[in-house]
FILO-680125 format. One record per residue (C-alpha): residue number from 1; residue in three letters; chain; x, y, z. Coordinates in Angstrom, 2 decimals, m for minus. Layout:
// residues N
[NUM, "Ala", "A", [X, Y, Z]]
...
// end
This chain:
// residues 242
[1, "Met", "A", [5.47, m16.25, m3.60]]
[2, "Thr", "A", [6.22, m16.51, m7.29]]
[3, "Arg", "A", [3.68, m17.06, m10.05]]
[4, "Ala", "A", [4.25, m20.81, m9.67]]
[5, "Arg", "A", [2.08, m20.69, m6.54]]
[6, "His", "A", [m0.90, m19.68, m8.66]]
[7, "Thr", "A", [m0.26, m21.83, m11.73]]
[8, "Pro", "A", [m2.95, m24.39, m10.73]]
[9, "Leu", "A", [m5.49, m21.60, m10.17]]
[10, "Ala", "A", [m4.53, m19.93, m13.44]]
[11, "Ser", "A", [m5.02, m23.23, m15.26]]
[12, "Leu", "A", [m8.51, m23.63, m13.83]]
[13, "Leu", "A", [m9.51, m20.05, m14.63]]
[14, "Ser", "A", [m8.13, m20.30, m18.18]]
[15, "Arg", "A", [m11.09, m22.49, m19.11]]
[16, "Asp", "A", [m13.21, m19.34, m19.09]]
[17, "Phe", "A", [m10.79, m16.41, m19.21]]
[18, "Ser", "A", [m7.51, m15.24, m20.69]]
[19, "Val", "A", [m5.23, m15.33, m17.64]]
[20, "Tyr", "A", [m2.10, m13.31, m16.93]]
[21, "Asn", "A", [m0.20, m14.82, m13.99]]
[22, "Tyr", "A", [2.94, m12.83, m13.22]]
[23, "Asp", "A", [5.87, m12.57, m10.83]]
[24, "Arg", "A", [5.83, m9.45, m8.71]]
[25, "Arg", "A", [8.83, m7.13, m8.79]]
[26, "Gly", "A", [12.04, m8.85, m7.66]]
[27, "Arg", "A", [10.54, m12.35, m7.54]]
[28, "Gly", "A", [10.76, m15.33, m9.85]]
[29, "Asp", "A", [11.64, m14.17, m13.35]]
[30, "Ser", "A", [10.84, m10.50, m12.79]]
[31, "Gly", "A", [13.61, m7.94, m12.52]]
[32, "Asp", "A", [14.03, m5.27, m9.89]]
[33, "His", "A", [15.55, m1.81, m9.73]]
[34, "Pro", "A", [15.78, 0.17, m6.46]]
[35, "Pro", "A", [14.47, 2.17, m4.81]]
[36, "Tyr", "A", [11.23, 0.35, m4.03]]
[37, "Asp", "A", [7.93, 2.18, m4.04]]
[38, "Val", "A", [4.40, 0.77, m3.98]]
[39, "Gln", "A", [3.55, 2.93, m6.98]]
[40, "Arg", "A", [6.25, 1.19, m9.01]]
[41, "Glu", "A", [4.55, m2.17, m8.35]]
[42, "Ile", "A", [1.29, m0.62, m9.47]]
[43, "Asp", "A", [3.06, 0.63, m12.59]]
[44, "Asp", "A", [4.14, m2.97, m13.25]]
[45, "Leu", "A", [0.56, m4.11, m12.98]]
[46, "Asp", "A", [m0.66, m1.28, m15.21]]
[47, "Ala", "A", [1.84, m2.35, m17.88]]
[48, "Leu", "A", [0.32, m5.83, m17.86]]
[49, "Ile", "A", [m3.19, m4.41, m17.97]]
[50, "Glu", "A", [m2.22, m2.36, m21.03]]
[51, "Arg", "A", [m0.74, m5.48, m22.64]]
[52, "Ala", "A", [m3.97, m7.38, m21.92]]
[53, "Gly", "A", [m6.06, m4.58, m23.42]]
[54, "Gly", "A", [m7.94, m3.72, m20.21]]
[55, "Pro", "A", [m10.19, m3.24, m18.42]]
[56, "Val", "A", [m9.40, m6.47, m16.61]]
[57, "Leu", "A", [m10.73, m8.71, m13.88]]
[58, "Leu", "A", [m8.12, m8.71, m11.09]]
[59, "Phe", "A", [m7.41, m11.24, m8.34]]
[60, "Gly", "A", [m4.92, m10.92, m5.50]]
[61, "Met", "A", [m4.31, m12.81, m2.29]]
[62, "Ser", "A", [m2.53, m11.99, 0.96]]
[63, "Ser", "A", [m0.33, m8.89, 0.52]]
[64, "Gly", "A", [m1.06, m9.15, m3.20]]
[65, "Ala", "A", [m4.70, m8.50, m2.36]]
[66, "Val", "A", [m3.70, m5.23, m0.71]]
[67, "Leu", "A", [m1.57, m4.29, m3.71]]
[68, "Ala", "A", [m4.54, m4.99, m5.99]]
[69, "Leu", "A", [m6.83, m2.87, m3.82]]
[70, "Glu", "A", [m4.32, m0.01, m3.82]]
[71, "Ala", "A", [m3.99, m0.27, m7.60]]
[72, "Val", "A", [m7.73, 0.10, m8.13]]
[73, "Ala", "A", [m7.87, 3.01, m5.69]]
[74, "Arg", "A", [m5.10, 4.74, m7.66]]
[75, "Gly", "A", [m6.89, 4.33, m10.96]]
[76, "Ser", "A", [m5.77, 1.04, m12.53]]
[77, "Glu", "A", [m8.11, m0.10, m15.30]]
[78, "Val", "A", [m9.98, m2.85, m13.47]]
[79, "Cys", "A", [m13.69, m3.63, m13.75]]
[80, "Ala", "A", [m13.98, m6.21, m10.95]]
[81, "Leu", "A", [m11.69, m7.13, m8.08]]
[82, "Ala", "A", [m11.43, m10.35, m6.06]]
[83, "Leu", "A", [m9.34, m10.54, m2.89]]
[84, "Tyr", "A", [m8.45, m13.47, m0.67]]
[85, "Glu", "A", [m7.41, m12.88, 2.94]]
[86, "Pro", "A", [m5.66, m9.51, 2.86]]
[87, "Pro", "A", [m3.59, m9.80, 6.07]]
[88, "Phe", "A", [m4.83, m6.69, 7.83]]
[89, "Val", "A", [m4.66, m6.63, 11.62]]
[90, "Val", "A", [m7.74, m4.68, 12.69]]
[91, "Asp", "A", [m8.23, m5.79, 16.30]]
[92, "Gly", "A", [m6.57, m7.63, 19.16]]
[93, "Thr", "A", [m6.87, m11.17, 17.78]]
[94, "Arg", "A", [m3.12, m11.12, 17.07]]
[95, "Ala", "A", [m0.20, m8.90, 17.98]]
[96, "Pro", "A", [0.24, m5.85, 15.76]]
[97, "Leu", "A", [3.24, m5.44, 13.50]]
[98, "Pro", "A", [6.19, m4.16, 15.60]]
[99, "Ala", "A", [6.94, m0.48, 15.00]]
[100, "Asp", "A", [10.50, m1.32, 13.91]]
[101, "Tyr", "A", [9.50, m4.30, 11.78]]
[102, "Val", "A", [10.47, m2.86, 8.38]]
[103, "Asp", "A", [13.67, m1.23, 9.69]]
[104, "Arg", "A", [14.88, m4.51, 11.16]]
[105, "Leu", "A", [13.90, m6.41, 8.02]]
[106, "Glu", "A", [15.78, m3.98, 5.79]]
[107, "Ala", "A", [18.86, m4.22, 8.01]]
[108, "Met", "A", [18.85, m8.04, 7.84]]
[109, "Val", "A", [18.50, m7.97, 4.06]]
[110, "Ala", "A", [21.25, m5.34, 3.75]]
[111, "Arg", "A", [23.74, m7.56, 5.57]]
[112, "Gly", "A", [22.70, m10.60, 3.53]]
[113, "Asp", "A", [21.16, m12.52, 6.41]]
[114, "Thr", "A", [18.23, m14.02, 4.53]]
[115, "Thr", "A", [17.58, m16.64, 7.20]]
[116, "Ala", "A", [17.10, m13.96, 9.84]]
[117, "Ala", "A", [14.96, m11.88, 7.48]]
[118, "Leu", "A", [12.71, m14.80, 6.62]]
[119, "Thr", "A", [12.41, m15.82, 10.27]]
[120, "His", "A", [11.54, m12.23, 11.23]]
[121, "Phe", "A", [8.90, m12.13, 8.51]]
[122, "Leu", "A", [7.31, m15.42, 9.55]]
[123, "Thr", "A", [7.33, m14.81, 13.31]]
[124, "Asp", "A", [6.74, m11.06, 13.62]]
[125, "Gly", "A", [5.08, m10.47, 10.25]]
[126, "Leu", "A", [2.85, m13.54, 10.05]]
[127, "Ala", "A", [2.73, m14.29, 13.80]]
[128, "Met", "A", [3.87, m17.89, 13.39]]
[129, "Pro", "A", [5.26, m19.54, 16.56]]
[130, "Pro", "A", [9.08, m19.34, 16.80]]
[131, "Ala", "A", [9.15, m23.01, 17.74]]
[132, "Ala", "A", [7.95, m23.89, 14.25]]
[133, "Met", "A", [10.98, m22.33, 12.54]]
[134, "Asp", "A", [13.41, m25.23, 13.07]]
[135, "Gly", "A", [11.10, m27.66, 11.33]]
[136, "Met", "A", [10.33, m25.25, 8.49]]
[137, "Arg", "A", [14.01, m24.65, 7.75]]
[138, "His", "A", [14.30, m28.31, 6.76]]
[139, "Thr", "A", [11.44, m28.23, 4.26]]
[140, "Pro", "A", [12.00, m27.90, 0.48]]
[141, "Val", "A", [10.14, m24.60, 0.34]]
[142, "Trp", "A", [12.55, m22.82, 2.69]]
[143, "Ala", "A", [15.25, m22.37, 0.03]]
[144, "Ala", "A", [12.74, m20.87, m2.39]]
[145, "Trp", "A", [11.54, m18.47, 0.29]]
[146, "Glu", "A", [15.09, m17.43, 1.13]]
[147, "Ala", "A", [15.73, m16.72, m2.55]]
[148, "Ala", "A", [12.98, m14.09, m2.42]]
[149, "Ala", "A", [13.80, m12.81, 1.08]]
[150, "Arg", "A", [15.35, m9.59, m0.17]]
[151, "Thr", "A", [11.90, m8.51, m1.36]]
[152, "Leu", "A", [10.24, m9.01, 2.03]]
[153, "Pro", "A", [10.65, m5.33, 2.96]]
[154, "Tyr", "A", [8.41, m4.55, 0.00]]
[155, "Asp", "A", [5.49, m6.34, 1.64]]
[156, "Gly", "A", [6.39, m4.69, 4.94]]
[157, "Leu", "A", [6.18, m1.22, 3.39]]
[158, "Leu", "A", [2.92, m2.12, 1.65]]
[159, "Met", "A", [1.33, m3.46, 4.84]]
[160, "Ala", "A", [2.87, m1.20, 7.50]]
[161, "Asp", "A", [m0.16, 1.09, 7.85]]
[162, "Phe", "A", [m2.66, m1.75, 8.05]]
[163, "Met", "A", [m1.31, m4.16, 10.69]]
[164, "Ser", "A", [m1.52, m1.91, 13.73]]
[165, "Gly", "A", [m4.48, m3.53, 15.44]]
[166, "Arg", "A", [m6.66, m0.52, 14.64]]
[167, "Pro", "A", [m9.71, m0.47, 12.35]]
[168, "Leu", "A", [m9.06, 0.16, 8.67]]
[169, "Pro", "A", [m9.24, 3.79, 7.51]]
[170, "Thr", "A", [m12.68, 4.42, 6.09]]
[171, "Asp", "A", [m11.50, 6.78, 3.36]]
[172, "Arg", "A", [m8.37, 4.97, 2.12]]
[173, "Trp", "A", [m10.16, 3.09, m0.66]]
[174, "Ala", "A", [m13.19, 5.34, m1.04]]
[175, "Gly", "A", [m12.51, 5.56, m4.76]]
[176, "Val", "A", [m13.01, 1.82, m5.21]]
[177, "Thr", "A", [m16.54, 1.64, m6.61]]
[178, "Ile", "A", [m16.28, m1.49, m8.78]]
[179, "Pro", "A", [m17.56, m4.88, m7.52]]
[180, "Val", "A", [m15.17, m6.33, m4.94]]
[181, "Leu", "A", [m15.28, m9.92, m3.68]]
[182, "Val", "A", [m13.55, m10.37, m0.31]]
[183, "Gly", "A", [m12.90, m14.01, 0.60]]
[184, "His", "A", [m11.62, m15.74, 3.69]]
[185, "Gly", "A", [m11.41, m19.31, 4.96]]
[186, "Asp", "A", [m13.30, m20.48, 8.02]]
[187, "Thr", "A", [m10.47, m22.64, 9.41]]
[188, "Gly", "A", [m7.64, m20.11, 9.20]]
[189, "Glu", "A", [m6.39, m17.30, 11.41]]
[190, "Pro", "A", [m9.24, m15.37, 13.09]]
[191, "Tyr", "A", [m7.50, m12.04, 12.48]]
[192, "Met", "A", [m7.66, m12.58, 8.72]]
[193, "Ala", "A", [m11.34, m13.47, 8.85]]
[194, "Asn", "A", [m12.01, m10.36, 10.94]]
[195, "Ala", "A", [m10.03, m8.26, 8.46]]
[196, "Ala", "A", [m12.04, m9.59, 5.52]]
[197, "Lys", "A", [m15.30, m8.89, 7.31]]
[198, "Glu", "A", [m14.30, m5.34, 8.15]]
[199, "Leu", "A", [m13.12, m4.57, 4.63]]
[200, "Ala", "A", [m16.33, m5.99, 3.19]]
[201, "Ser", "A", [m18.32, m3.61, 5.39]]
[202, "His", "A", [m16.87, m0.56, 3.61]]
[203, "Gly", "A", [m19.53, m0.34, 0.91]]
[204, "Asp", "A", [m22.40, m1.98, m0.88]]
[205, "Asn", "A", [m20.07, m2.90, m3.75]]
[206, "Tyr", "A", [m18.15, m5.29, m1.45]]
[207, "Ile", "A", [m19.25, m8.92, m1.24]]
[208, "Leu", "A", [m18.01, m11.14, 1.59]]
[209, "His", "A", [m17.52, m14.84, 0.84]]
[210, "Thr", "A", [m16.53, m17.49, 3.37]]
[211, "Phe", "A", [m14.74, m20.56, 1.99]]
[212, "Pro", "A", [m15.65, m23.64, 4.07]]
[213, "Gly", "A", [m12.73, m25.76, 5.21]]
[214, "Gln", "A", [m10.12, m23.33, 3.87]]
[215, "Asn", "A", [m7.29, m21.38, 5.44]]
[216, "His", "A", [m4.65, m19.03, 4.04]]
[217, "Asn", "A", [m3.29, m21.88, 1.90]]
[218, "Val", "A", [m6.52, m21.99, m0.06]]
[219, "Asp", "A", [m7.24, m24.87, m2.43]]
[220, "Pro", "A", [m7.45, m23.54, m6.02]]
[221, "His", "A", [m10.28, m25.97, m6.70]]
[222, "Ala", "A", [m12.30, m24.24, m3.97]]
[223, "Leu", "A", [m11.35, m20.79, m5.17]]
[224, "Ala", "A", [m11.75, m21.12, m8.94]]
[225, "Pro", "A", [m15.53, m21.74, m9.14]]
[226, "Val", "A", [m16.27, m18.76, m6.89]]
[227, "Leu", "A", [m13.98, m16.48, m8.88]]
[228, "Thr", "A", [m15.45, m17.73, m12.15]]
[229, "Thr", "A", [m19.02, m16.95, m11.08]]
[230, "Phe", "A", [m18.09, m13.55, m9.67]]
[231, "Phe", "A", [m16.00, m12.49, m12.65]]
[232, "Thr", "A", [m18.48, m13.79, m15.21]]
[233, "Thr", "A", [m21.30, m11.83, m13.60]]
[234, "Ala", "A", [m19.18, m8.69, m13.33]]
[235, "Trp", "A", [m18.01, m8.94, m16.94]]
[236, "Ala", "A", [m21.57, m9.38, m18.19]]
[237, "Ala", "A", [m22.53, m6.20, m16.35]]
[238, "Val", "A", [m19.65, m4.34, m18.03]]
[239, "Gln", "A", [m20.77, m5.52, m21.45]]
[240, "Thr", "A", [m24.31, m4.21, m20.92]]
[241, "Arg", "A", [m22.88, m0.74, m20.25]]
[242, "Leu", "A", [m20.80, m0.66, m23.43]]
// end
């Protein structure tokens, strides 16, 4: 995704907040310099937080939710965190990520086969049915996805430890003590709902929220009011401590 995906949400949130909506490394208008490392993406985020004059209220969805969680665990200046459907695989409700997933993805990107890389990501990474690929290749969004396909290994490296079908490590994000909202839709993939529920069980500072009628392609009009309430409450609590 590029920041265009979240422009409607950013517009809704801007009624109450100053919003920074950015392209992750290598996507949209953002540059990229190899080699990739998760910490370098966190450094990108920290640069924006410094520009905004943190601490900030941070939202991330899908793999971006995991990046946001990692950033907070590594010390980014965030006072409240909202996540939507981090795509962990914590049980047997879907197949785990293949052991050679990232290696194969990197090889496809290296030889310039963006169609193969994108197909591999959608079928093995997101567990979409292979039969759906022919139809998707004829949709307008396919070209935009292919344009960003060279960055797909980044998400693979970010997610590799968390899509094994095993429970999440209990100590990985032990340093995350700020309020965390973990959202999921009730009409989407069961494995994402199960992942959200497990993550939200990791501490009293985690709040689980189910979005009725939503899936991974969440409606910003459903998301914005929940984020606004959560962030407003969290920010008020910060102000009382200053």
